[in-house]
C-alpha positions in Angstrom: 0.0 0.0 0.0 1.3 3.4 -0.9 1.4 6.2 1.6 1.1 10.0 0.9 3.7 11.2 3.3 3.2 14.1 5.7 6.7 15.5 5.3 8.3 18.2 7.5 10.3 20.9 5.8 13.8 19.7 5.1 16.7 21.5 3.7 18.7 19.8 0.9 21.4 21.1 -1.3 19.2 20.8 -4.4 16.9 23.6 -5.5 13.8 21.8 -4.2 12.1 21.6 -0.9 9.6 19.2 0.5 6.1 20.5 1.3 3.7 19.4 3.9 0.9 17.4 2.4 -0.9 14.2 3.2 -3.5 13.7 0.5 -3.8 13.4 -3.3 -6.0 16.5 -3.2 -3.1 18.5 -1.8 -0.8 17.2 -4.6 -3.3 18.2 -7.2 -3.6 21.7 -5.7 0.2 22.1 -6.0 0.1 20.6 -9.5 -2.2 23.5 -10.5 0.8 25.9 -9.8 3.4 23.9 -11.7 4.6 23.9 -15.2 6.3 20.5 -15.1 4.9 17.6 -13.0 7.1 14.6 -12.4 5.4 11.3 -11.5 8.3 9.2 -10.5 7.9 5.4 -10.5 9.3 2.0 -9.8 8.8 0.6 -13.3 7.2 -2.7 -12.5 4.8 -1.4 -9.8 1.2 -1.5 -11.0 -0.1 0.5 -8.0 2.2 3.4 -8.9 1.0 3.4 -12.5 -2.6 3.4 -11.3 -1.8 6.5 -9.3 -0.1 8.2 -12.2 -3.2 7.6 -14.3 -5.5 9.0 -11.6 -3.4 12.2 -11.4 -3.4 12.5 -15.2 -7.2 12.2 -15.3 -7.6 14.7 -12.5 -5.5 17.3 -14.3 -7.4 16.6 -17.6 -10.7 16.9 -15.8 -9.7 20.4 -14.7 -9.3 21.4 -18.4 -5.6 21.9 -18.6 -3.7 21.5 -21.8 -1.4 18.5 -21.1 1.7 17.1 -22.7 2.6 13.6 -21.5 6.3 12.7 -21.7 7.2 9.0 -21.1 10.6 7.5 -20.4 9.4 4.2 -21.8 9.8 5.6 -25.4 13.0 6.8 -27.0 13.2 10.1 -28.8 13.9 8.9 -32.3 10.5 7.2 -32.5 8.3 10.3 -31.9 6.6 10.0 -35.3 5.0 6.6 -34.3 3.6 8.2 -31.1 2.1 11.1 -33.1 0.5 8.7 -35.5 -0.9 6.6 -32.7 -2.5 9.5 -30.8 -3.9 10.9 -34.0 -5.5 7.5 -34.8 -3.5 6.6 -37.9 -2.0 3.4 -36.4 -3.1 1.1 -33.7 -1.3 0.2 -30.5 0.3 -2.9 -31.8 1.9 -1.0 -34.7 3.0 1.8 -32.4 4.8 -0.6 -30.1 6.4 -2.3 -33.1 7.7 0.9 -34.6 8.9 2.3 -31.3 10.7 -1.0 -30.6 9.1 -0.9 -27.2 9.9 -4.5 -26.2 13.5 -4.4 -27.1 14.3 -0.9 -25.8 12.1 -0.8 -22.7 10.8 -4.3 -22.1 8.5 -3.8 -19.1 5.1 -5.3 -19.4 3.2 -3.0 -21.7 0.0 -3.4 -19.6 1.6 -1.4 -16.9 1.9 1.7 -19.1 -0.9 1.1 -21.7 -3.6 2.8 -19.6 -1.5 6.0 -19.8 -1.0 6.1 -23.5 -4.5 4.8 -24.2 -5.9 7.7 -22.2 -3.6 10.1 -24.1 -5.1 8.8 -27.4 -8.7 9.0 -26.1 -8.3 12.6 -24.9 -6.0 13.8 -27.7 -3.1 14.5 -25.3 0.2 15.1 -26.9 2.5 12.1 -26.2 6.2 12.7 -26.2 9.1 10.1 -26.3 11.4 11.3 -23.5 14.2 8.8 -23.3 17.5 9.1 -25.1 18.4 6.4 -27.6 20.2 3.3 -26.5 22.9 4.0 -29.1 23.8 7.2 -27.3 24.0 5.5 -23.9 26.3 2.8 -25.4 28.5 5.5 -27.0 28.8 7.4 -23.7 29.6 4.2 -21.8 32.3 3.4 -24.3 33.9 6.8 -24.9 32.9 8.9 -21.9 30.5 11.8 -21.9 33.1 14.4 -22.5 33.9 12.9 -25.9 30.4 12.5 -27.2 28.6 15.1 -29.2 24.9 14.5 -29.9 21.8 16.4 -30.9 20.1 14.7 -27.9 22.3 16.6 -25.5 22.7 20.3 -24.9 26.0 22.1 -25.4 26.4 22.7 -21.7 26.1 19.9 -19.2 25.4 20.6 -15.6 27.9 18.6 -13.4 26.7 16.2 -10.7 26.2 17.6 -7.2 28.0 15.7 -4.4 24.9 14.3 -2.7 23.4 13.2 -6.1 26.7 11.6 -7.0 26.7 9.6 -3.7 23.2 8.5 -4.3 24.1 7.2 -7.8 27.1 5.3 -6.5 25.1 3.6 -3.9 23.3 1.9 -6.7 26.5 0.4 -8.0 27.8 -3.1 -7.0 31.3 -2.4 -8.3 33.5 0.5 -7.2 36.5 0.3 -9.4 37.3 3.8 -10.7 36.9 3.0 -14.4 33.5 1.3 -13.8 32.4 4.2 -11.5 33.3 6.9 -14.1 31.4 5.0 -16.8 28.4 4.5 -14.6 28.3 8.2 -13.6 28.6 9.3 -17.2 25.7 7.2 -18.3 23.5 8.4 -15.5 24.4 12.0 -16.3 23.7 11.5 -20.0 20.3 10.0 -19.3 19.3 12.8 -16.9 20.7 15.6 -19.1 19.2 14.2 -22.3 15.7 13.9 -20.8 16.0 17.3 -19.2 16.9 18.8 -22.6 13.8 17.2 -24.1 11.6 18.5 -21.4 13.1 22.0 -21.7 12.5 22.1 -25.5 8.9 20.8 -25.0 8.2 23.5 -22.4 9.2 26.1 -25.0 7.1 24.4 -27.7 4.0 24.2 -25.5 4.0 27.4 -23.4 0.4 27.0 -22.2 0.6 23.3 -21.4 1.4 21.4 -18.2 4.1 18.8 -18.8 3.4 15.5 -17.0 6.5 13.4 -16.9 6.4 9.6 -16.4 9.9 8.6 -15.3 11.9 6.4 -12.9 12.1 7.7 -9.4 15.9 7.7 -9.5 15.9 10.4 -12.1 14.0 12.8 -9.9 15.2 11.9 -6.3 15.1 15.0 -4.1 14.8 17.2 -7.2 18.2 16.1 -8.5 18.7 14.5 -11.9 16.2 15.8 -14.4 14.4 18.6 -12.5 17.4 20.6 -11.5 18.8 20.2 -15.1 15.6 21.7 -16.5 16.1 24.7 -14.3 19.7 24.8 -15.4 18.6 25.0 -19.1 15.6 27.3 -18.7 16.0 29.2 -15.5 13.8 28.5 -12.5 10.3 27.4 -13.5 7.6 25.9 -11.3 8.2 22.2 -11.0 6.4 19.6 -8.9 8.2 16.3 -8.1 6.8 13.0 -6.8 8.7 9.8 -6.4 8.3 6.6 -4.5 10.7 5.2 -1.9 10.0 2.2 0.3 6.2 2.4 -0.4 6.0 6.1 0.4 5.4 8.8 -2.2 7.4 12.0 -1.5 6.2 15.3 -2.9 8.5 18.3 -3.4 8.3 21.5 -5.4 10.8 24.1 -6.6 11.3 26.8 -4.0 10.3 29.9 -5.9 6.8 29.6 -7.6 6.4 33.4 -7.6 9.0 34.3 -10.3 7.8 35.4 -13.7 7.6 32.3 -15.8 8.6 34.1 -19.0 11.3 31.6 -19.9 8.6 29.1 -20.8 7.0 31.6 -23.1 10.2 32.2 -25.0 11.1 30.7 -28.4 14.8 30.6 -27.5 16.3 27.2 -27.7 17.9 26.0 -24.4 21.7 25.8 -24.7 
């Protein structure tokens, strides 16, 4: 059973703070203030995906323009998602053309209610993940030697606490393995943040709902802080699950003018 945690205010070195809230209704109220809403997940947890769908439906019910971004799909296959939502191809063809089984592999029925709802409601569906080929290139050569259109020119370095969190996930601690692992994680987070930043500029009136693994948004590190690095501070709401508890956090300053999301300037 998932818990909606009542969390006291905590200070972390990221640009995000926890807020006090013990209900889904509280989360939805905060979501109304946000430009980007991250629904972090454990990929194979059906209960988490059910909650993601519920939140998506609640936001749709309120009449917001929504763009749904999913880590389960890699960016080179956007055309197939467009044709699926627009009704030109069916689900089976969409999954075949996006190479879903080979590139993601989790049971499609965990995610299908989300993309089916997007098709039903005409919600823009965006492929968020970077291509596997880029990840392999980074692992082989190192991030500093890779140039790709899926990455921005400037890459925000890892903060100390985030680096330590990533390393805890490793089983091996040899320096060469460690460097490769960190580079891959940084490429993943940066590439997905870059896609979110470009999508925010392309859809200035929409709320961006991001379906992504909890490790990419833990404590506001990873993707969310890199979106701020690319665009300047914008209102972002983060949720993620850890030990059967959902944690909710939001960017500290929701009062600033959100003009960066209304600009046509490409993030660097």
